[in-house]
Backbone as XML, in Angstrom:
<?xml version="1.0"?>
<chain id="A" units="angstrom">
  <residue number="1" name="MET">
    <atom name="N" x="10.446" y="-3.612" z="0.892"/>
    <atom name="CA" x="9.175" y="-3.033" z="0.622"/>
    <atom name="C" x="8.269" y="-3.439" z="1.698"/>
  </residue>
  <residue number="2" name="TYR">
    <atom name="N" x="8.607" y="-4.511" z="2.450"/>
    <atom name="CA" x="7.630" y="-5.005" z="3.788"/>
    <atom name="C" x="7.264" y="-3.726" z="4.295"/>
  </residue>
  <residue number="3" name="ASN">
    <atom name="N" x="8.572" y="-3.104" z="4.741"/>
    <atom name="CA" x="8.778" y="-2.066" z="5.344"/>
    <atom name="C" x="8.385" y="-1.009" z="4.972"/>
  </residue>
  <residue number="4" name="ALA">
    <atom name="N" x="8.237" y="-0.582" z="3.950"/>
    <atom name="CA" x="7.681" y="0.522" z="3.624"/>
    <atom name="C" x="5.935" y="0.356" z="4.011"/>
  </residue>
  <residue number="5" name="ILE">
    <atom name="N" x="5.380" y="-0.491" z="3.205"/>
    <atom name="CA" x="4.359" y="-0.981" z="3.204"/>
    <atom name="C" x="3.807" y="-0.961" z="4.829"/>
  </residue>
  <residue number="6" name="VAL">
    <atom name="N" x="4.360" y="-1.658" z="5.415"/>
    <atom name="CA" x="4.216" y="-1.683" z="6.773"/>
    <atom name="C" x="3.786" y="0.203" z="7.128"/>
  </residue>
  <residue number="7" name="ASP">
    <atom name="N" x="5.096" y="0.312" z="7.380"/>
    <atom name="CA" x="5.110" y="2.547" z="7.958"/>
    <atom name="C" x="3.674" y="2.876" z="6.368"/>
  </residue>
  <residue number="8" name="ILE">
    <atom name="N" x="3.673" y="2.730" z="5.612"/>
    <atom name="CA" x="2.670" y="3.086" z="5.243"/>
    <atom name="C" x="0.636" y="2.707" z="6.039"/>
  </residue>
  <residue number="9" name="LEU">
    <atom name="N" x="0.123" y="2.006" z="6.103"/>
    <atom name="CA" x="-0.088" y="1.024" z="6.650"/>
    <atom name="C" x="-0.561" y="1.684" z="8.595"/>
  </residue>
  <residue number="10" name="CYS">
    <atom name="N" x="0.202" y="2.039" z="8.825"/>
    <atom name="CA" x="0.753" y="2.600" z="10.330"/>
    <atom name="C" x="0.034" y="3.918" z="9.903"/>
  </residue>
  <residue number="11" name="ALA">
    <atom name="N" x="0.817" y="4.643" z="9.119"/>
    <atom name="CA" x="0.111" y="6.296" z="8.690"/>
    <atom name="C" x="-1.547" y="6.412" z="8.764"/>
  </residue>
  <residue number="12" name="ILE">
    <atom name="N" x="-1.583" y="5.010" z="7.677"/>
    <atom name="CA" x="-3.266" y="5.453" z="7.750"/>
    <atom name="C" x="-4.274" y="4.840" z="8.918"/>
  </residue>
  <residue number="13" name="LYS">
    <atom name="N" x="-3.396" y="3.614" z="9.295"/>
    <atom name="CA" x="-4.264" y="3.952" z="10.625"/>
    <atom name="C" x="-3.996" y="4.560" z="12.141"/>
  </residue>
  <residue number="14" name="GLU">
    <atom name="N" x="-3.590" y="5.845" z="11.650"/>
    <atom name="CA" x="-2.811" y="6.409" z="13.022"/>
    <atom name="C" x="-2.068" y="6.159" z="13.853"/>
  </residue>
  <residue number="15" name="ASP">
    <atom name="N" x="-0.917" y="5.092" z="13.387"/>
    <atom name="CA" x="0.422" y="4.667" z="13.889"/>
    <atom name="C" x="-0.052" y="4.590" z="15.096"/>
  </residue>
  <residue number="16" name="GLN">
    <atom name="N" x="-0.600" y="3.809" z="15.036"/>
    <atom name="CA" x="-0.986" y="2.749" z="16.616"/>
    <atom name="C" x="-0.195" y="1.688" z="16.588"/>
  </residue>
  <residue number="17" name="PRO">
    <atom name="N" x="0.443" y="2.180" z="18.094"/>
    <atom name="CA" x="1.826" y="1.490" z="18.268"/>
    <atom name="C" x="1.518" y="-0.761" z="18.234"/>
  </residue>
  <residue number="18" name="GLU">
    <atom name="N" x="0.610" y="-0.586" z="18.754"/>
    <atom name="CA" x="-0.002" y="-2.254" z="18.899"/>
    <atom name="C" x="-0.139" y="-2.728" z="16.706"/>
  </residue>
  <residue number="19" name="LEU">
    <atom name="N" x="-0.464" y="-1.701" z="16.571"/>
    <atom name="CA" x="-0.527" y="-2.454" z="15.126"/>
    <atom name="C" x="0.651" y="-2.796" z="14.350"/>
  </residue>
  <residue number="20" name="ARG">
    <atom name="N" x="2.057" y="-2.076" z="14.988"/>
    <atom name="CA" x="3.330" y="-2.146" z="14.389"/>
    <atom name="C" x="3.451" y="-3.118" z="15.207"/>
  </residue>
  <residue number="21" name="GLN">
    <atom name="N" x="3.028" y="-3.395" z="15.840"/>
    <atom name="CA" x="3.938" y="-5.027" z="16.485"/>
    <atom name="C" x="3.511" y="-6.400" z="16.346"/>
  </residue>
  <residue number="22" name="SER">
    <atom name="N" x="2.136" y="-6.113" z="15.678"/>
    <atom name="CA" x="1.485" y="-6.893" z="15.555"/>
    <atom name="C" x="1.000" y="-7.973" z="13.799"/>
  </residue>
  <residue number="23" name="LEU">
    <atom name="N" x="1.965" y="-6.327" z="12.986"/>
    <atom name="CA" x="1.892" y="-6.907" z="11.254"/>
    <atom name="C" x="2.792" y="-7.951" z="11.445"/>
  </residue>
  <residue number="24" name="SER">
    <atom name="N" x="2.064" y="-8.545" z="10.387"/>
    <atom name="CA" x="3.082" y="-9.636" z="9.662"/>
    <atom name="C" x="3.109" y="-10.070" z="8.232"/>
  </residue>
  <residue number="25" name="PRO">
    <atom name="N" x="3.739" y="-10.506" z="7.651"/>
    <atom name="CA" x="3.836" y="-10.670" z="6.033"/>
    <atom name="C" x="2.149" y="-11.309" z="5.522"/>
  </residue>
  <residue number="26" name="GLU">
    <atom name="N" x="2.367" y="-12.611" z="6.447"/>
    <atom name="CA" x="0.720" y="-13.085" z="6.510"/>
    <atom name="C" x="-0.398" y="-12.952" z="6.260"/>
  </residue>
  <residue number="27" name="MET">
    <atom name="N" x="-0.456" y="-11.173" z="7.043"/>
    <atom name="CA" x="-2.076" y="-10.465" z="7.321"/>
    <atom name="C" x="-2.582" y="-10.184" z="6.450"/>
  </residue>
  <residue number="28" name="ASN">
    <atom name="N" x="-3.825" y="-10.298" z="5.970"/>
    <atom name="CA" x="-4.859" y="-9.873" z="5.107"/>
    <atom name="C" x="-4.896" y="-8.036" z="5.281"/>
  </residue>
  <residue number="29" name="LEU">
    <atom name="N" x="-5.052" y="-8.163" z="3.664"/>
    <atom name="CA" x="-5.432" y="-6.078" z="4.563"/>
    <atom name="C" x="-6.270" y="-5.859" z="4.856"/>
  </residue>
  <residue number="30" name="ASN">
    <atom name="N" x="-7.731" y="-6.266" z="4.472"/>
    <atom name="CA" x="-8.999" y="-5.788" z="4.719"/>
    <atom name="C" x="-9.547" y="-6.932" z="5.865"/>
  </residue>
  <residue number="31" name="ASN">
    <atom name="N" x="-9.581" y="-7.870" z="6.288"/>
    <atom name="CA" x="-9.648" y="-8.171" z="7.636"/>
    <atom name="C" x="-8.918" y="-8.460" z="8.788"/>
  </residue>
  <residue number="32" name="ASP">
    <atom name="N" x="-7.666" y="-8.381" z="8.695"/>
    <atom name="CA" x="-7.192" y="-8.539" z="9.865"/>
    <atom name="C" x="-6.557" y="-7.259" z="9.876"/>
  </residue>
  <residue number="33" name="ILE">
    <atom name="N" x="-6.595" y="-6.029" z="9.246"/>
    <atom name="CA" x="-5.989" y="-4.926" z="9.229"/>
    <atom name="C" x="-6.773" y="-4.019" z="9.277"/>
  </residue>
  <residue number="34" name="GLY">
    <atom name="N" x="-7.883" y="-4.167" z="8.812"/>
    <atom name="CA" x="-9.253" y="-3.857" z="9.228"/>
    <atom name="C" x="-9.653" y="-2.073" z="8.505"/>
  </residue>
  <residue number="35" name="LEU">
    <atom name="N" x="-8.765" y="-2.151" z="7.236"/>
    <atom name="CA" x="-9.052" y="-0.652" z="6.132"/>
    <atom name="C" x="-10.110" y="-0.469" z="6.023"/>
  </residue>
  <residue number="36" name="ASP">
    <atom name="N" x="-11.045" y="0.188" z="6.029"/>
    <atom name="CA" x="-12.081" y="0.629" z="5.251"/>
    <atom name="C" x="-11.547" y="1.053" z="3.980"/>
  </residue>
  <residue number="37" name="SER">
    <atom name="N" x="-12.725" y="1.577" z="3.374"/>
    <atom name="CA" x="-12.740" y="1.536" z="1.938"/>
    <atom name="C" x="-11.817" y="3.199" z="1.689"/>
  </residue>
  <residue number="38" name="LEU">
    <atom name="N" x="-12.295" y="3.753" z="2.797"/>
    <atom name="CA" x="-11.436" y="5.155" z="2.533"/>
    <atom name="C" x="-10.256" y="5.224" z="2.673"/>
  </residue>
  <residue number="39" name="GLN">
    <atom name="N" x="-9.334" y="3.897" z="4.123"/>
    <atom name="CA" x="-8.207" y="3.744" z="3.996"/>
    <atom name="C" x="-7.806" y="2.612" z="2.656"/>
  </residue>
  <residue number="40" name="MET">
    <atom name="N" x="-8.318" y="2.566" z="2.235"/>
    <atom name="CA" x="-7.456" y="1.561" z="1.456"/>
    <atom name="C" x="-7.692" y="2.285" z="0.387"/>
  </residue>
  <residue number="41" name="ILE">
    <atom name="N" x="-8.260" y="3.233" z="-0.661"/>
    <atom name="CA" x="-8.038" y="4.091" z="-1.251"/>
    <atom name="C" x="-7.051" y="4.965" z="-1.648"/>
  </residue>
  <residue number="42" name="GLN">
    <atom name="N" x="-6.536" y="5.472" z="-0.003"/>
    <atom name="CA" x="-5.466" y="6.423" z="0.737"/>
    <atom name="C" x="-3.747" y="5.631" z="0.846"/>
  </residue>
  <residue number="43" name="PHE">
    <atom name="N" x="-4.204" y="4.084" z="1.220"/>
    <atom name="CA" x="-3.252" y="3.641" z="0.855"/>
    <atom name="C" x="-3.138" y="2.962" z="-0.224"/>
  </residue>
  <residue number="44" name="MET">
    <atom name="N" x="-3.346" y="2.434" z="-1.223"/>
    <atom name="CA" x="-3.207" y="2.764" z="-2.341"/>
    <atom name="C" x="-2.821" y="3.284" z="-3.172"/>
  </residue>
  <residue number="45" name="LEU">
    <atom name="N" x="-2.666" y="4.756" z="-2.836"/>
    <atom name="CA" x="-2.428" y="6.514" z="-3.332"/>
    <atom name="C" x="-1.091" y="6.270" z="-2.965"/>
  </residue>
  <residue number="46" name="LYS">
    <atom name="N" x="-0.976" y="6.105" z="-1.360"/>
    <atom name="CA" x="0.715" y="6.520" z="-0.515"/>
    <atom name="C" x="1.661" y="4.887" z="-1.354"/>
  </residue>
  <residue number="47" name="VAL">
    <atom name="N" x="1.012" y="3.800" z="-1.544"/>
    <atom name="CA" x="2.124" y="2.865" z="-1.994"/>
    <atom name="C" x="2.532" y="3.550" z="-3.059"/>
  </residue>
  <residue number="48" name="GLU">
    <atom name="N" x="1.186" y="3.763" z="-4.647"/>
    <atom name="CA" x="1.974" y="4.820" z="-5.755"/>
    <atom name="C" x="2.903" y="5.582" z="-5.318"/>
  </residue>
  <residue number="49" name="GLU">
    <atom name="N" x="2.699" y="6.749" z="-4.517"/>
    <atom name="CA" x="3.290" y="7.745" z="-4.431"/>
    <atom name="C" x="4.986" y="7.351" z="-3.523"/>
  </residue>
  <residue number="50" name="GLN">
    <atom name="N" x="4.833" y="6.558" z="-2.869"/>
    <atom name="CA" x="5.835" y="6.473" z="-2.127"/>
    <atom name="C" x="7.126" y="4.849" z="-2.682"/>
  </residue>
  <residue number="51" name="LEU">
    <atom name="N" x="6.468" y="4.927" z="-3.028"/>
    <atom name="CA" x="7.222" y="3.136" z="-3.971"/>
    <atom name="C" x="7.738" y="3.447" z="-5.432"/>
  </residue>
  <residue number="52" name="ASN">
    <atom name="N" x="7.259" y="4.862" z="-5.758"/>
    <atom name="CA" x="7.121" y="4.989" z="-7.337"/>
    <atom name="C" x="6.562" y="4.336" z="-8.053"/>
  </residue>
  <residue number="53" name="VAL">
    <atom name="N" x="5.622" y="3.059" z="-8.192"/>
    <atom name="CA" x="5.042" y="2.040" z="-8.823"/>
    <atom name="C" x="3.771" y="2.772" z="-9.453"/>
  </residue>
  <residue number="54" name="VAL">
    <atom name="N" x="3.229" y="2.578" z="-10.241"/>
    <atom name="CA" x="2.051" y="2.496" z="-11.306"/>
    <atom name="C" x="1.116" y="1.187" z="-10.900"/>
  </residue>
  <residue number="55" name="ILE">
    <atom name="N" x="-0.133" y="1.049" z="-9.770"/>
    <atom name="CA" x="-1.098" y="-0.113" z="-10.259"/>
    <atom name="C" x="-1.577" y="0.137" z="-11.123"/>
  </residue>
  <residue number="56" name="ASP">
    <atom name="N" x="-1.330" y="-1.302" z="-12.111"/>
    <atom name="CA" x="-2.577" y="-1.400" z="-12.853"/>
    <atom name="C" x="-3.749" y="-1.715" z="-12.957"/>
  </residue>
  <residue number="57" name="TYR">
    <atom name="N" x="-4.753" y="-1.271" z="-12.463"/>
    <atom name="CA" x="-5.990" y="-1.307" z="-11.692"/>
    <atom name="C" x="-6.878" y="-2.200" z="-12.797"/>
  </residue>
  <residue number="58" name="ASP">
    <atom name="N" x="-6.654" y="-2.587" z="-13.348"/>
    <atom name="CA" x="-7.270" y="-3.500" z="-14.216"/>
    <atom name="C" x="-6.462" y="-4.897" z="-13.791"/>
  </residue>
  <residue number="59" name="GLN">
    <atom name="N" x="-5.521" y="-4.787" z="-13.556"/>
    <atom name="CA" x="-4.823" y="-6.359" z="-13.526"/>
    <atom name="C" x="-5.400" y="-6.675" z="-11.888"/>
  </residue>
  <residue number="60" name="PHE">
    <atom name="N" x="-5.374" y="-5.759" z="-11.351"/>
    <atom name="CA" x="-5.286" y="-5.783" z="-9.642"/>
    <atom name="C" x="-6.879" y="-6.554" z="-9.126"/>
  </residue>
  <residue number="61" name="ASP">
    <atom name="N" x="-6.306" y="-7.755" z="-8.650"/>
    <atom name="CA" x="-8.003" y="-8.035" z="-7.812"/>
    <atom name="C" x="-7.777" y="-8.074" z="-6.265"/>
  </residue>
  <residue number="62" name="TYR">
    <atom name="N" x="-8.922" y="-8.708" z="-5.865"/>
    <atom name="CA" x="-9.519" y="-8.952" z="-4.534"/>
    <atom name="C" x="-8.145" y="-9.724" z="-3.942"/>
  </residue>
  <residue number="63" name="GLU">
    <atom name="N" x="-7.477" y="-10.946" z="-4.659"/>
    <atom name="CA" x="-7.247" y="-11.833" z="-3.740"/>
    <atom name="C" x="-5.635" y="-10.985" z="-4.146"/>
  </residue>
  <residue number="64" name="HIS">
    <atom name="N" x="-5.204" y="-10.164" z="-4.671"/>
    <atom name="CA" x="-3.864" y="-9.497" z="-4.044"/>
    <atom name="C" x="-3.700" y="-8.591" z="-2.510"/>
  </residue>
  <residue number="65" name="LEU">
    <atom name="N" x="-4.603" y="-8.879" z="-2.168"/>
    <atom name="CA" x="-5.122" y="-8.195" z="-0.367"/>
    <atom name="C" x="-4.768" y="-9.415" z="0.212"/>
  </residue>
  <residue number="66" name="GLN">
    <atom name="N" x="-5.009" y="-10.735" z="-0.570"/>
    <atom name="CA" x="-4.925" y="-11.813" z="0.878"/>
    <atom name="C" x="-4.273" y="-11.561" z="2.063"/>
  </residue>
  <residue number="67" name="SER">
    <atom name="N" x="-3.242" y="-10.744" z="1.754"/>
    <atom name="CA" x="-1.974" y="-10.920" z="2.469"/>
    <atom name="C" x="-0.872" y="-9.726" z="2.079"/>
  </residue>
  <residue number="68" name="ILE">
    <atom name="N" x="0.251" y="-9.208" z="3.336"/>
    <atom name="CA" x="1.048" y="-8.146" z="2.591"/>
    <atom name="C" x="1.941" y="-8.530" z="1.992"/>
  </residue>
  <residue number="69" name="SER">
    <atom name="N" x="2.254" y="-10.208" z="1.773"/>
    <atom name="CA" x="2.795" y="-10.751" z="0.899"/>
    <atom name="C" x="2.809" y="-11.013" z="-0.026"/>
  </residue>
  <residue number="70" name="THR">
    <atom name="N" x="1.218" y="-11.440" z="-0.679"/>
    <atom name="CA" x="0.409" y="-11.179" z="-1.853"/>
    <atom name="C" x="0.456" y="-10.475" z="-2.517"/>
  </residue>
  <residue number="71" name="PHE">
    <atom name="N" x="0.617" y="-9.047" z="-1.331"/>
    <atom name="CA" x="-0.128" y="-7.617" z="-2.216"/>
    <atom name="C" x="1.698" y="-7.409" z="-2.756"/>
  </residue>
  <residue number="72" name="ILE">
    <atom name="N" x="3.101" y="-7.516" z="-2.078"/>
    <atom name="CA" x="3.996" y="-6.905" z="-2.391"/>
    <atom name="C" x="4.624" y="-7.581" z="-3.747"/>
  </residue>
  <residue number="73" name="ALA">
    <atom name="N" x="4.127" y="-9.058" z="-3.777"/>
    <atom name="CA" x="4.552" y="-10.077" z="-5.079"/>
    <atom name="C" x="3.625" y="-9.117" z="-5.898"/>
  </residue>
  <residue number="74" name="PHE">
    <atom name="N" x="2.304" y="-8.630" z="-6.109"/>
    <atom name="CA" x="1.898" y="-8.089" z="-6.958"/>
    <atom name="C" x="2.235" y="-6.798" z="-7.518"/>
  </residue>
  <residue number="75" name="LEU">
    <atom name="N" x="2.551" y="-5.546" z="-6.887"/>
    <atom name="CA" x="3.478" y="-4.883" z="-6.592"/>
    <atom name="C" x="4.245" y="-5.204" z="-7.649"/>
  </residue>
  <residue number="76" name="ASN">
    <atom name="N" x="5.119" y="-5.954" z="-7.417"/>
    <atom name="CA" x="6.762" y="-6.148" z="-7.754"/>
    <atom name="C" x="6.489" y="-6.625" z="-9.469"/>
  </residue>
  <residue number="77" name="SER">
    <atom name="N" x="5.299" y="-7.019" z="-10.046"/>
    <atom name="CA" x="4.636" y="-7.011" z="-11.201"/>
    <atom name="C" x="4.328" y="-5.741" z="-11.866"/>
  </residue>
  <residue number="78" name="CYS">
    <atom name="N" x="4.171" y="-4.632" z="-11.293"/>
    <atom name="CA" x="3.819" y="-3.234" z="-11.799"/>
    <atom name="C" x="5.060" y="-2.649" z="-12.130"/>
  </residue>
  <residue number="79" name="GLN">
    <atom name="N" x="4.579" y="-1.677" z="-13.140"/>
    <atom name="CA" x="5.605" y="-1.234" z="-14.137"/>
    <atom name="C" x="6.314" y="0.242" z="-12.469"/>
  </residue>
  <residue number="80" name="PRO">
    <atom name="N" x="7.659" y="0.927" z="-12.810"/>
    <atom name="CA" x="7.699" y="1.931" z="-12.260"/>
    <atom name="C" x="6.816" y="3.323" z="-12.587"/>
  </residue>
  <residue number="81" name="GLN">
    <atom name="N" x="6.359" y="4.335" z="-12.473"/>
    <atom name="CA" x="6.162" y="5.266" z="-12.657"/>
    <atom name="C" x="7.303" y="6.265" z="-13.850"/>
  </residue>
  <residue number="82" name="GLU">
    <atom name="N" x="6.797" y="6.847" z="-14.704"/>
    <atom name="CA" x="7.884" y="7.494" z="-15.155"/>
    <atom name="C" x="8.638" y="8.895" z="-14.997"/>
  </residue>
  <residue number="83" name="GLN">
    <atom name="N" x="7.537" y="9.277" z="-14.707"/>
    <atom name="CA" x="7.580" y="10.727" z="-13.739"/>
    <atom name="C" x="6.828" y="10.409" z="-12.310"/>
  </residue>
  <residue number="84" name="PRO">
    <atom name="N" x="7.000" y="11.473" z="-11.321"/>
    <atom name="CA" x="6.504" y="12.065" z="-10.129"/>
    <atom name="C" x="4.565" y="12.221" z="-10.653"/>
  </residue>
  <residue number="85" name="LEU">
    <atom name="N" x="3.955" y="12.041" z="-9.727"/>
    <atom name="CA" x="2.351" y="11.963" z="-9.578"/>
    <atom name="C" x="2.223" y="13.410" z="-9.396"/>
  </residue>
  <residue number="86" name="TYR">
    <atom name="N" x="3.191" y="14.187" z="-8.740"/>
    <atom name="CA" x="2.753" y="15.297" z="-8.213"/>
    <atom name="C" x="4.195" y="16.513" z="-8.628"/>
  </residue>
  <residue number="87" name="GLU">
    <atom name="N" x="3.752" y="17.222" z="-9.562"/>
    <atom name="CA" x="5.076" y="18.200" z="-9.895"/>
    <atom name="C" x="4.871" y="19.485" z="-9.325"/>
  </residue>
  <residue number="88" name="ASP">
    <atom name="N" x="6.248" y="19.494" z="-8.737"/>
    <atom name="CA" x="6.387" y="20.965" z="-7.957"/>
    <atom name="C" x="5.953" y="21.889" z="-8.971"/>
  </residue>
  <residue number="89" name="VAL">
    <atom name="N" x="5.220" y="22.787" z="-8.304"/>
    <atom name="CA" x="4.984" y="24.287" z="-8.793"/>
    <atom name="C" x="5.954" y="25.266" z="-8.525"/>
  </residue>
  <residue number="90" name="LYS">
    <atom name="N" x="6.629" y="25.822" z="-9.512"/>
    <atom name="CA" x="7.074" y="26.749" z="-9.845"/>
    <atom name="C" x="6.689" y="27.937" z="-10.172"/>
  </residue>
  <residue number="91" name="ARG">
    <atom name="N" x="6.703" y="29.394" z="-9.634"/>
    <atom name="CA" x="6.737" y="30.286" z="-9.644"/>
    <atom name="C" x="7.459" y="31.227" z="-10.599"/>
  </residue>
</chain>
């Protein structure tokens, strides 16, 4: 799951090579990686979509962003999605 999170972060931060090399499980998602509010929303949506989880925002707290590993631990407590977020539109 760590590699998937790194891929999502790099995509949101426009795949800066130096970012990928500097990421570690202990890095803070806000302070160290520097996600702004729009990037954080994009990150959360991509995590739900790509990792097939539903983030319970009633349980989610700022402390879950203290490190990538803390965020992964939170995700492990989330329920898997029962169906895809976006259905294919058939004509």
